[in-house]
Each structure stands twice: as structure tokens, then as C-alpha cells.
PASEBA-1860 file (N, C-alpha, C; in nm, 3 decimals):
! residues 111
1> MNQGIRTI> 1.701/16.675/-9.674/1.715/16.623/-9.539/1.576/16.587/-9.487 ~ 1.563/16.467/-9.435/1.438/16.420/-9.377/1.441/16.454/-9.228 ~ 1.339/16.525/-9.183/1.331/16.565/-9.042/1.244/16.470/-8.961 ~ 1.200/16.361/-9.021/1.119/16.263/-8.951/0.971/16.298/-8.952 ~ 0.894/16.213/-8.888/0.749/16.233/-8.880/0.722/16.337/-8.773 ~ 0.661/16.448/-8.815/0.627/16.554/-8.721/0.481/16.593/-8.730 ~ 0.410/16.538/-8.828/0.267/16.569/-8.845/0.191/16.440/-8.871 ~ 0.082/16.423/-8.798/-0.007/16.308/-8.817/-0.148/16.364/-8.836
9> IYPVKDMA> -0.213/16.320/-8.944/-0.348/16.367/-8.975/-0.446/16.252/-8.961 ~ -0.553/16.276/-8.889/-0.660/16.179/-8.871/-0.786/16.228/-8.941 ~ -0.843/16.150/-9.033/-0.975/16.185/-9.086/-1.079/16.144/-8.982 ~ -1.175/16.232/-8.955/-1.275/16.204/-8.852/-1.416/16.226/-8.908 ~ -1.511/16.151/-8.857/-1.650/16.164/-8.900/-1.723/16.273/-8.823 ~ -1.691/16.286/-8.695/-1.758/16.384/-8.609/-1.651/16.474/-8.548 ~ -1.632/16.591/-8.610/-1.523/16.681/-8.570/-1.537/16.724/-8.424 ~ -1.657/16.757/-8.380/-1.676/16.804/-8.242/-1.637/16.694/-8.142
17> RAKTQFRT> -1.680/16.573/-8.167/-1.647/16.461/-8.077/-1.496/16.435/-8.078 ~ -1.437/16.432/-8.198/-1.293/16.405/-8.208/-1.212/16.515/-8.141 ~ -1.254/16.640/-8.158/-1.183/16.751/-8.096/-1.184/16.736/-7.944 ~ -1.297/16.698/-7.887/-1.307/16.675/-7.743/-1.216/16.560/-7.700 ~ -1.217/16.451/-7.776/-1.133/16.336/-7.742/-0.985/16.371/-7.744 ~ -0.942/16.439/-7.850/-0.799/16.473/-7.861/-0.759/16.580/-7.761 ~ -0.848/16.673/-7.731/-0.819/16.774/-7.629/-0.795/16.704/-7.495 ~ -0.879/16.606/-7.463/-0.864/16.530/-7.339/-0.737/16.445/-7.341
25> LLGVEPYA> -0.713/16.374/-7.450/-0.596/16.287/-7.461/-0.466/16.367/-7.452 ~ -0.458/16.476/-7.527/-0.332/16.551/-7.538/-0.314/16.654/-7.427 ~ -0.423/16.695/-7.363/-0.414/16.791/-7.254/-0.385/16.933/-7.298 ~ -0.415/16.964/-7.424/-0.394/17.100/-7.477/-0.514/17.141/-7.561 ~ -0.529/17.272/-7.576/-0.632/17.326/-7.664/-0.578/17.329/-7.808 ~ -0.664/17.321/-7.907/-0.616/17.329/-8.045/-0.559/17.468/-8.076 ~ -0.453/17.471/-8.155/-0.397/17.599/-8.200/-0.468/17.647/-8.326 ~ -0.531/17.554/-8.398/-0.610/17.587/-8.517/-0.745/17.518/-8.502
33> DQPYYVGF> -0.853/17.590/-8.527/-0.986/17.533/-8.508/-1.078/17.586/-8.619 ~ -1.073/17.519/-8.732/-1.153/17.555/-8.849/-1.238/17.434/-8.890 ~ -1.345/17.455/-8.964/-1.427/17.341/-9.008/-1.348/17.239/-9.091 ~ -1.244/17.283/-9.161/-1.167/17.194/-9.248/-1.042/17.137/-9.181 ~ -1.005/17.188/-9.062/-0.884/17.141/-8.994/-0.883/17.187/-8.849 ~ -0.856/17.094/-8.759/-0.832/17.126/-8.619/-0.694/17.071/-8.587 ~ -0.605/17.159/-8.539/-0.468/17.118/-8.513/-0.427/17.135/-8.368 ~ -0.356/17.036/-8.318/-0.302/17.038/-8.183/-0.150/17.030/-8.193
41> KVGDQDIG> -0.081/17.102/-8.108/0.065/17.100/-8.104/0.108/17.044/-7.970 ~ 0.188/16.937/-7.973/0.243/16.877/-7.853/0.394/16.865/-7.876 ~ 0.470/16.954/-7.814/0.614/16.959/-7.842/0.634/16.994/-7.989 ~ 0.714/16.915/-8.059/0.737/16.935/-8.202/0.637/16.856/-8.288 ~ 0.543/16.788/-8.225/0.446/16.704/-8.295/0.319/16.781/-8.324 ~ 0.272/16.771/-8.448/0.147/16.834/-8.490/0.046/16.722/-8.515 ~ -0.066/16.728/-8.445/-0.174/16.631/-8.461/-0.292/16.706/-8.523 ~ -0.334/16.662/-8.643/-0.442/16.731/-8.712/-0.563/16.643/-8.733
49> LVPNNPEA> -0.681/16.704/-8.727/-0.807/16.636/-8.754/-0.868/16.702/-8.877 ~ -0.912/16.620/-8.972/-0.977/16.671/-9.093/-1.109/16.598/-9.111 ~ -1.208/16.666/-9.170/-1.336/16.598/-9.195/-1.314/16.472/-9.277 ~ -1.395/16.372/-9.251/-1.379/16.240/-9.312/-1.363/16.248/-9.463 ~ -1.265/16.176/-9.511/-1.240/16.158/-9.653/-1.237/16.007/-9.675 ~ -1.332/15.951/-9.750/-1.340/15.806/-9.762/-1.214/15.741/-9.817 ~ -1.132/15.813/-9.892/-1.011/15.757/-9.950/-0.893/15.763/-9.853 ~ -0.905/15.847/-9.751/-0.791/15.870/-9.663/-0.796/15.779/-9.541
57> GMTAFYHV> -0.680/15.753/-9.491/-0.665/15.689/-9.361/-0.578/15.783/-9.279 ~ -0.542/15.740/-9.161/-0.449/15.819/-9.083/-0.320/15.830/-9.164 ~ -0.265/15.950/-9.173/-0.145/15.971/-9.252/-0.037/16.035/-9.167 ~ 0.080/15.972/-9.166/0.197/16.030/-9.102/0.274/16.107/-9.209 ~ 0.306/16.232/-9.179/0.377/16.317/-9.274/0.522/16.335/-9.231 ~ 0.613/16.301/-9.322/0.755/16.323/-9.303/0.786/16.465/-9.348 ~ 0.856/16.540/-9.266/0.898/16.675/-9.302/1.032/16.663/-9.374 ~ 1.037/16.715/-9.496/1.155/16.701/-9.581/1.198/16.838/-9.632
65> SDIKQSLQ> 1.323/16.849/-9.673/1.374/16.976/-9.724/1.353/16.989/-9.874 ~ 1.336/16.877/-9.946/1.314/16.880/-10.091/1.202/16.784/-10.127 ~ 1.080/16.836/-10.132/0.963/16.750/-10.153/0.965/16.684/-10.290 ~ 1.013/16.754/-10.392/1.018/16.695/-10.527/1.110/16.574/-10.531 ~ 1.227/16.587/-10.472/1.323/16.477/-10.469/1.269/16.361/-10.385 ~ 1.213/16.391/-10.269/1.160/16.286/-10.182/1.044/16.213/-10.249 ~ 0.956/16.287/-10.315/0.843/16.226/-10.385/0.893/16.136/-10.497 ~ 0.989/16.184/-10.575/1.042/16.104/-10.685/1.108/15.976/-10.634
73> SLLDAGSQ> 1.178/15.985/-10.521/1.240/15.866/-10.461/1.136/15.761/-10.424 ~ 1.024/15.807/-10.368/0.916/15.714/-10.332/0.854/15.651/-10.457 ~ 0.834/15.732/-10.561/0.778/15.679/-10.686/0.873/15.580/-10.750 ~ 1.003/15.609/-10.748/1.103/15.518/-10.804/1.107/15.386/-10.728 ~ 1.068/15.390/-10.601/1.068/15.269/-10.519/0.937/15.191/-10.529 ~ 0.845/15.238/-10.615/0.722/15.163/-10.640/0.596/15.219/-10.579 ~ 0.603/15.335/-10.516/0.482/15.396/-10.461/0.399/15.459/-10.573 ~ 0.271/15.482/-10.542/0.180/15.546/-10.637/0.128/15.677/-10.578
81> ILQEIKDV> 0.116/15.777/-10.663/0.070/15.910/-10.621/-0.073/15.903/-10.568 ~ -0.097/15.962/-10.454/-0.232/15.988/-10.403/-0.262/16.137/-10.418 ~ -0.167/16.221/-10.378/-0.182/16.367/-10.385/-0.055/16.425/-10.445 ~ -0.069/16.486/-10.562/0.044/16.558/-10.622/0.088/16.668/-10.528 ~ 0.205/16.723/-10.551/0.253/16.834/-10.469/0.153/16.949/-10.478 ~ 0.112/16.996/-10.360/0.009/17.099/-10.351/0.053/17.204/-10.250 ~ 0.035/17.330/-10.285/0.062/17.440/-10.193/-0.064/17.460/-10.109 ~ -0.052/17.440/-9.977/-0.167/17.454/-9.889/-0.165/17.586/-9.812
89> GGGRLIAS> -0.077/17.676/-9.854/-0.071/17.809/-9.794/0.040/17.822/-9.692 ~ 0.079/17.944/-9.669/0.181/17.971/-9.569/0.318/17.915/-9.603 ~ 0.343/17.890/-9.730/0.472/17.835/-9.772/0.485/17.686/-9.750 ~ 0.375/17.618/-9.726/0.377/17.473/-9.700/0.332/17.396/-9.823 ~ 0.415/17.298/-9.862/0.382/17.208/-9.972/0.358/17.070/-9.913 ~ 0.257/17.000/-9.967/0.230/16.862/-9.923/0.216/16.772/-10.044 ~ 0.237/16.644/-10.023/0.214/16.540/-10.124/0.196/16.410/-10.047 ~ 0.134/16.311/-10.113/0.124/16.180/-10.049/0.123/16.070/-10.153
97> VRDADGNI> 0.166/15.953/-10.109/0.171/15.834/-10.194/0.114/15.716/-10.118 ~ 0.084/15.611/-10.191/0.050/15.481/-10.132/0.163/15.388/-10.169 ~ 0.225/15.325/-10.069/0.337/15.235/-10.099/0.286/15.100/-10.146 ~ 0.376/15.011/-10.178/0.340/14.881/-10.235/0.256/14.797/-10.140 ~ 0.260/14.826/-10.010/0.180/14.752/-9.912/0.049/14.822/-9.879 ~ 0.021/14.932/-9.947/-0.105/15.003/-9.925/-0.100/15.111/-9.819 ~ 0.016/15.134/-9.759/0.030/15.237/-9.656/0.038/15.375/-9.721 ~ -0.018/15.473/-9.653/-0.010/15.611/-9.702/0.111/15.678/-9.637
105> IGLIQDT> 0.193/15.741/-9.721/0.309/15.816/-9.675/0.291/15.960/-9.720 ~ 0.293/16.052/-9.624/0.280/16.193/-9.655/0.414/16.264/-9.647 ~ 0.425/16.370/-9.726/0.545/16.454/-9.726/0.503/16.599/-9.705 ~ 0.582/16.673/-9.628/0.561/16.816/-9.607/0.694/16.887/-9.624 ~ 0.688/16.997/-9.699/0.805/17.086/-9.707/0.759/17.226/-9.672 ~ 0.822/17.286/-9.573/0.796/17.425/-9.540/0.903/17.510/-9.608 ~ 0.856/17.606/-9.685/0.952/17.689/-9.761/0.971/17.823/-9.696
END
């Protein structure tokens, strides 16, 4: 089951500046504030900031119930792997692909 886009990750060059901008824009304090990730929660939406990664762009993550099946469906439709399924802790699995138009599609499964 696809639960839709609930997480958006932005790669940023200056974490302190970006954190201030998003705090002002969203009107909330971050729930997570680490050098590798700053996360804001607005309703059911998770907005994350990560240190700049030259290969990454802004990525919208679809929350799915079966990440293996969803990833295979994207690959069968012509997407290419960017990030294999990876356990990022807390029972969360992530993966990402680049579709035929160059867009990045992220997947998250919480177990």
C-alpha cells in the first residue's frame, strides 16, 4: 500500500542557514537536530535537511508497505537504482531511483 509522499529531503550547503530558513518558513522547531540530519514535522509531513550531496537533489519519499515490491515495480518501469534498500535505523528502510526523465523517487518503509 502506498501512503503517498510524507517525507521530503533537501540537500543543503549551509545547515545552520537552512535550519533558520526552514524554522521561519514552517513555524516549528526541528524534532531532530544532528550534523547529518535536521528534521521538521508539520502535520503528517516530514521535512528533512541533509548536508550537501553533489549527486542528490530534493527527493520526495513515498511511504510504502512493501519496499522490495515497490522498488522492483519502479525498476520494471525503467527506473535506475540510486540507493539500494538500506536500513537507516529504527526499523526504517529507504531506497531511491532515478526515473527515465531524471527525477529522483524515494521510497520509505517503516517496519
